ROKOLNU-881081 format. One line per field, with one value per residue (C-alpha): residue number from 1; residue in three letters; x, y, z. Coordinates in nm, 3 decimals. Layout:
num <- NUM_...;
residu <- ALA_...;
c1 <- X_...;
c2 <- Y_...;
c3 <- Z_...;
***
This chain:
num <- 1_2_3_4_5_6_7_8_9_10_11_12_13_14_15_16_17_18_19_20_21_22_23_24_25_26_27_28_29_30_31_32_33_34_35_36_37_38_39_40_41_42_43_44_45_46_47_48_49_50_51_52_53_54_55_56_57_58_59_60_61_62_63_64_65_66_67_68_69_70_71_72_73_74_75_76_77_78_79_80_81_82_83_84_85_86_87_88_89_90_91_92_93_94_95_96_97_98_99_100_101_102_103_104_105_106_107_108_109_110_111_112_113_114_115_116_117_118_119_120_121_122_123_124_125_126_127_128_129_130_131_132_133_134_135_136_137_138_139_140_141_142_143_144_145_146_147_148_149_150_151_152_153_154_155_156_157_158_159_160_161_162_163_164_165_166_167_168_169_170_171_172_173_174_175_176_177_178_179_180_181_182_183_184_185_186_187_188_189_190_191_192_193_194_195_196_197_198_199_200_201_202_203_204_205_206_207_208_209_210_211_212_213_214_215_216_217_218_219_220_221_222_223_224_225_226_227_228_229_230_231_232_233_234_235_236_237_238_239_240_241_242_243_244_245_246_247_248_249_250_251_252_253_254_255_256_257_258_259_260_261_262_263_264_265_266_267_268_269_270_271_272_273_274_275_276_277_278_279_280_281_282_283_284_285_286_287_288_289_290_291_292_293_294_295_296_297_298_299_300_301_302_303_304_305_306_307_308_309_310_311_312_313_314_315_316_317_318_319_320_321_322_323_324_325_326_327_328_329_330_331_332_333_334_335_336_337_338_339_340_341_342_343_344_345_346_347_348_349_350_351_352_353_354_355_356_357_358_359_360_361_362;
residu <- MET_SER_TYR_ALA_ARG_LEU_LYS_ARG_ARG_LEU_SER_ILE_LEU_ALA_LEU_THR_LEU_ASP_ALA_ALA_TYR_LEU_ALA_LEU_LEU_PRO_LEU_SER_GLY_LEU_ALA_LEU_ALA_TRP_GLU_GLN_GLN_MET_ALA_ALA_LEU_SER_LEU_PRO_TRP_ALA_ALA_ALA_VAL_SER_LEU_TYR_VAL_THR_GLY_LEU_ALA_LEU_PRO_TRP_THR_TRP_VAL_MET_LEU_PRO_LEU_ASP_PHE_TYR_ARG_GLY_PHE_VAL_VAL_GLU_HIS_ARG_PHE_ARG_LEU_SER_ARG_GLU_SER_ARG_THR_ALA_TRP_ALA_VAL_ARG_TRP_LEU_LYS_ILE_GLN_ALA_LEU_ALA_GLY_LEU_LEU_MET_LEU_ALA_MET_ALA_VAL_ALA_LEU_SER_TRP_ILE_LEU_ARG_ALA_SER_PRO_ALA_TYR_TRP_TRP_ALA_TRP_MET_ALA_LEU_VAL_CYS_LEU_VAL_GLY_SER_ILE_ALA_LEU_THR_GLN_TRP_MET_PRO_VAL_VAL_LEU_MET_PRO_LEU_PHE_TYR_ARG_GLN_ARG_PRO_VAL_ASP_ARG_ASP_GLU_LEU_GLY_GLU_ARG_LEU_ARG_ARG_LEU_ALA_GLN_ARG_CYS_GLN_THR_PRO_ILE_GLN_GLY_VAL_TYR_GLU_ILE_ASP_ALA_SER_LYS_GLU_THR_SER_LYS_ALA_ASN_ALA_CYS_LEU_CYS_GLY_LEU_GLY_SER_THR_ARG_ARG_VAL_LEU_LEU_THR_ASP_THR_LEU_LEU_SER_ARG_TYR_THR_ALA_GLU_GLU_ILE_GLU_ALA_VAL_PHE_ALA_HIS_GLU_LEU_GLY_HIS_HIS_ARG_LEU_HIS_HIS_LEU_PRO_GLN_MET_ILE_ALA_VAL_SER_GLY_LEU_SER_LEU_ALA_ALA_ALA_PHE_TRP_VAL_MET_ALA_GLN_ALA_LEU_PRO_GLY_GLY_LEU_ARG_LEU_PHE_HIS_VAL_GLN_GLY_LEU_GLN_CYS_LEU_ALA_ALA_LEU_PRO_LEU_LEU_ALA_LEU_GLY_LEU_SER_ALA_VAL_GLY_LEU_LEU_LEU_THR_PRO_LEU_GLN_ASN_GLY_ILE_SER_ARG_SER_LEU_GLU_ARG_ALA_ALA_ASP_ARG_PHE_ALA_LEU_GLU_MET_THR_ARG_ALA_PRO_ARG_ALA_PHE_ILE_ALA_ALA_MET_GLN_LYS_LEU_GLN_GLU_GLN_ASN_LEU_ALA_GLU_PRO_ASN_PRO_GLY_ARG_TRP_VAL_GLU_TRP_PHE_TRP_TYR_ASP_HIS_PRO_SER_ILE_SER_LYS_ARG_VAL_ALA_MET_ALA_ARG_GLN_PHE_GLU_GLY_SER_HIS;
c1 <- 10.226_10.403_10.171_10.235_10.106_9.829_9.631_9.742_9.532_9.241_9.192_9.165_8.946_8.698_8.823_8.718_8.387_8.254_8.318_8.109_7.776_7.802_7.753_7.511_7.284_7.247_7.275_7.040_6.814_6.785_6.904_6.608_6.303_6.440_6.396_6.065_6.014_6.099_5.909_5.620_5.652_5.625_5.922_6.093_6.405_6.639_6.416_6.444_6.814_6.883_6.692_6.792_7.113_7.012_6.797_7.134_7.449_7.375_7.265_7.635_7.797_7.687_7.730_8.124_8.145_8.313_8.607_8.623_8.614_8.875_9.097_9.053_9.078_9.195_9.472_9.584_9.548_9.710_10.018_9.953_9.963_9.593_9.475_9.061_8.838_8.531_8.277_8.562_8.644_8.240_8.251_8.454_8.381_8.049_8.094_8.367_8.080_7.819_8.061_8.172_7.721_7.644_7.952_7.807_7.461_7.578_7.801_7.498_7.209_7.487_7.568_7.168_7.133_7.412_7.306_6.952_7.067_7.373_7.354_7.643_7.869_7.790_8.166_8.265_8.065_8.087_8.444_8.434_8.244_8.414_8.747_8.588_8.440_8.827_8.941_8.618_8.714_9.132_9.047_8.765_8.972_9.211_8.925_8.620_8.687_8.960_8.839_8.584_8.824_9.130_9.181_9.404_9.626_9.884_10.256_10.316_10.704_10.906_11.215_11.083_10.813_11.045_11.241_10.987_10.954_11.234_11.260_10.981_11.109_11.450_11.185_11.009_10.735_10.447_10.157_9.888_10.042_10.222_9.946_9.972_9.683_9.589_9.677_9.737_9.414_9.419_9.682_10.099_10.159_10.365_10.290_10.275_10.124_10.013_9.682_9.473_9.403_9.508_9.396_9.315_9.703_9.896_10.116_9.967_10.245_10.068_10.134_10.296_10.522_10.627_10.683_10.940_11.180_11.478_11.392_11.636_11.344_11.101_11.299_11.347_11.008_10.877_11.110_10.949_10.604_10.697_10.855_10.511_10.398_10.685_10.688_10.369_10.260_9.860_9.743_9.942_9.817_9.450_9.512_9.630_9.305_9.057_9.252_9.192_8.828_8.749_8.903_8.666_8.356_8.506_8.582_8.189_8.029_8.197_8.154_7.873_7.585_7.567_7.628_7.319_7.056_7.202_7.024_6.775_6.818_6.732_7.010_7.231_6.941_6.824_6.897_6.915_7.212_7.473_7.519_7.717_7.865_7.960_8.159_8.237_8.429_8.580_8.737_8.873_9.007_9.259_9.341_9.464_9.557_9.961_9.977_9.872_10.089_10.402_10.321_10.270_10.582_10.776_10.627_10.753_11.110_11.148_10.983_11.244_11.492_11.355_11.414_11.773_11.921_11.714_11.816_12.109_12.047_12.114_12.176_11.826_11.648_11.782_11.674_11.317_11.242_11.380_11.204_10.852_10.945_11.003_10.660_10.451_10.592_10.608_10.839_11.183_11.175_10.860_10.858_10.906_10.584_10.378_10.652_10.453_10.144_10.017_10.289_10.219_10.566_10.847_10.984_11.164_11.525_11.464_11.416_11.688_11.924_11.857_11.972_12.277_12.349_12.274_12.476_12.811_12.799_12.790;
c2 <- 11.626_11.261_11.052_11.074_11.433_11.425_11.122_11.354_11.671_11.421_11.349_11.686_11.747_11.457_11.551_11.957_11.809_11.554_11.821_12.140_11.846_11.826_12.146_12.224_11.960_12.181_12.529_12.464_12.312_11.968_11.804_11.941_11.902_11.555_11.495_11.588_11.351_11.042_11.136_11.170_10.825_10.726_10.468_10.270_10.458_10.149_10.186_10.590_10.622_10.437_10.516_10.909_10.805_10.645_10.901_11.143_10.959_10.766_11.089_11.212_10.854_10.899_11.220_11.106_10.869_11.027_11.187_10.872_10.699_10.974_10.935_10.467_10.445_10.650_10.823_10.470_10.358_10.675_10.562_10.289_10.144_9.950_9.679_9.710_9.709_9.914_9.673_9.528_9.838_9.904_9.577_9.653_9.964_9.878_9.617_9.868_10.152_9.845_9.786_10.097_10.163_9.876_10.042_10.404_10.243_10.022_10.278_10.548_10.316_10.214_10.585_10.697_10.422_10.495_10.877_10.782_10.569_10.781_11.089_11.201_10.929_10.826_10.982_10.688_10.418_10.480_10.509_10.166_10.070_10.149_9.952_9.657_9.753_9.756_9.460_9.226_9.361_9.302_8.895_8.936_9.082_8.850_8.571_8.729_9.101_9.020_8.690_8.938_9.077_8.873_8.472_8.417_8.088_7.966_8.054_7.713_7.803_7.521_7.722_8.032_7.860_7.715_8.001_8.215_7.920_7.933_8.295_8.278_7.992_8.235_8.537_8.390_8.502_8.169_8.305_8.109_8.153_8.282_8.338_8.467_8.722_8.803_9.145_9.147_9.066_9.529_9.658_9.673_9.755_9.551_9.533_9.321_9.295_9.115_9.109_8.919_8.843_8.549_8.240_8.447_8.610_8.622_8.732_8.887_8.881_9.035_8.773_9.086_9.105_8.764_8.752_9.027_9.068_8.812_8.561_8.802_9.052_8.872_8.762_9.104_9.260_8.941_8.979_9.377_9.211_9.016_9.276_9.458_9.051_9.041_9.409_9.395_9.670_9.562_9.587_9.923_10.102_9.961_10.086_10.430_10.443_10.372_10.622_10.914_10.796_10.900_11.244_11.260_11.190_11.368_11.706_11.706_11.530_11.929_12.172_12.094_12.110_12.502_12.492_12.261_12.526_12.733_12.549_12.496_12.129_11.977_11.778_11.524_11.304_11.428_11.291_11.636_11.647_11.319_11.580_11.752_11.524_11.397_11.678_11.750_11.419_11.426_11.752_11.661_11.319_11.500_11.731_11.418_11.214_11.380_11.206_10.857_10.908_10.994_10.705_10.484_10.598_10.544_10.217_10.092_10.244_10.024_9.710_9.823_9.717_9.435_9.300_9.434_9.270_8.953_8.867_9.071_9.156_9.557_9.547_9.268_9.577_9.829_9.678_9.577_9.931_10.068_9.780_9.919_10.292_10.234_10.034_10.180_10.568_10.678_10.973_10.860_11.286_11.407_11.693_11.780_11.879_11.646_11.284_11.502_11.501_11.211_10.959_10.662_10.531_10.704_10.776_10.527_10.776_10.739_10.360_10.362_10.535_10.361_10.060_10.177_10.292_9.966_9.828_10.072_10.004_9.532;
c3 <- 7.617_7.795_7.889_8.292_8.265_8.045_8.279_8.583_8.381_8.311_8.646_8.728_8.537_8.641_9.015_8.915_8.756_8.974_9.270_9.068_9.001_9.433_9.447_9.207_9.390_9.677_9.504_9.276_9.574_9.361_9.618_9.853_9.555_9.535_9.865_9.836_9.578_9.765_10.083_9.824_9.743_10.173_10.086_10.342_10.428_10.296_9.964_9.911_9.980_9.694_9.496_9.568_9.547_9.208_9.032_9.126_9.031_8.779_8.523_8.665_8.559_8.181_8.115_8.268_7.986_7.725_7.946_8.100_7.784_7.609_7.944_7.926_7.611_7.326_7.577_7.650_7.232_7.147_7.319_7.197_7.581_7.556_7.315_7.352_7.093_7.184_7.248_7.529_7.692_7.733_7.939_8.136_8.280_8.315_8.550_8.749_8.753_8.870_9.147_9.223_9.234_9.493_9.693_9.711_9.753_10.036_10.205_10.126_10.316_10.624_10.670_10.646_10.925_11.142_11.140_11.288_11.513_11.704_11.592_11.770_11.702_11.388_11.211_11.464_11.375_10.967_11.021_11.178_10.946_10.628_10.815_10.844_10.476_10.339_10.510_10.402_10.001_10.051_10.184_9.906_9.664_9.489_9.489_9.410_9.257_8.978_8.857_8.722_8.505_8.459_8.440_8.675_8.738_8.915_8.778_8.616_8.457_8.640_8.686_8.788_8.958_9.142_9.224_9.313_9.582_9.701_9.761_9.995_10.235_10.223_10.266_10.582_10.444_10.343_10.084_9.938_9.588_9.313_8.998_8.662_8.541_8.148_8.158_7.813_7.675_7.804_7.776_7.769_8.013_8.309_8.697_9.006_9.384_9.643_9.739_9.988_10.327_10.535_10.327_9.988_10.028_9.722_9.430_9.160_8.858_8.458_8.222_8.024_8.278_8.307_7.875_7.890_8.266_8.283_8.565_8.786_8.722_8.837_9.111_9.232_9.156_9.351_9.677_9.685_9.683_9.968_10.210_10.208_10.332_10.531_10.662_10.714_10.507_10.386_10.749_10.846_10.525_10.631_10.945_10.792_10.557_10.857_11.081_10.763_10.716_11.064_11.067_10.707_10.920_11.212_10.984_10.837_11.195_11.358_11.026_10.807_11.012_10.982_10.679_10.599_10.720_10.433_10.202_10.405_10.462_10.863_10.914_10.850_10.904_10.546_10.222_10.107_10.342_10.115_9.799_10.084_10.296_9.960_9.853_10.209_10.218_9.890_9.988_10.269_10.161_9.875_10.176_10.325_9.954_10.015_10.418_10.263_9.979_10.159_10.386_10.097_9.960_10.288_10.263_9.903_10.001_10.217_10.031_9.849_10.033_10.152_9.819_9.717_10.094_10.012_9.663_9.688_9.302_9.260_8.918_8.810_9.024_8.800_8.500_8.633_8.754_8.410_8.168_8.475_8.335_7.919_7.910_8.170_8.026_8.359_8.457_8.570_8.730_8.746_8.958_9.394_9.419_9.201_9.347_9.727_9.567_9.312_9.338_9.612_9.510_9.495_9.168_8.882_8.913_9.295_9.293_9.131_9.299_9.615_9.460_9.338_9.693_9.806_9.510_9.580_9.971_9.926;
***
């Protein structure tokens, strides 16, 4: 079985198990019983929400640990993509779970407060809160979150650094810097991304990319990331995410109140409604995934065209794509429906075909 296919099946398994657990909580009466325990403690509402969510989420986090370990450690080592020790993987897993847990608690407390303050329009206020949070996370990502996992340093190779700076000037895309991150300590995969907003905006290139690609190939990858900035893709994706969240919350506001009575939950303001809300939001989010990925693929194609037009080096672009396919064990030609649902980038074969078409027309 190919690496990509196995990872996809394991993702489906994880999604299925999470959904089953969220459904089991109200069906078994555990969600309601745990709410009654919180009421008996007479805690302030924020503390009650936090303890309620922690009490349900923390045990499940540890139940899912074996699957997380298999997906993130065993499979990666089987395909010779991981360089992490078990200890290093465990430390990284704990960091991820801690950050995810804090974010989940913040969202649960905000949702509980908004449901009390504005029961009629909670969905709109919650979407706004999530949008503001998404903007803040995007801004802090390169300077607060990424340093928790990777060291960053400016790309200091004189010739390459100057080449990339000239390209940025030619593209009229001022950025705060081009940084190398030490991904090689945990993986052999190569990657690049544009992250941050305003004063934190920067391009990140993994050391696994910088060490194996020619200057022309790195320039092609860098130009793609500049294209995201020049074409304002980050704000567009934040807007798409915000609209998707608003749609998901609105659907829950319309559909869920009637269903709560089946589980003896008095209303959305009750703690026992939180697992059902989480399940419903996950379902709506899954239904919206193809639309979001389709928009993302469109933006990625635009960034590819930008890179080809600015570098005029289609052969370097093709070589970079083919190296990324081989190095990351990517599927060059996924099935039509697989790409439609799962892929937020065009397949490698389509990206290479675009570059060859560009080469033929120039």
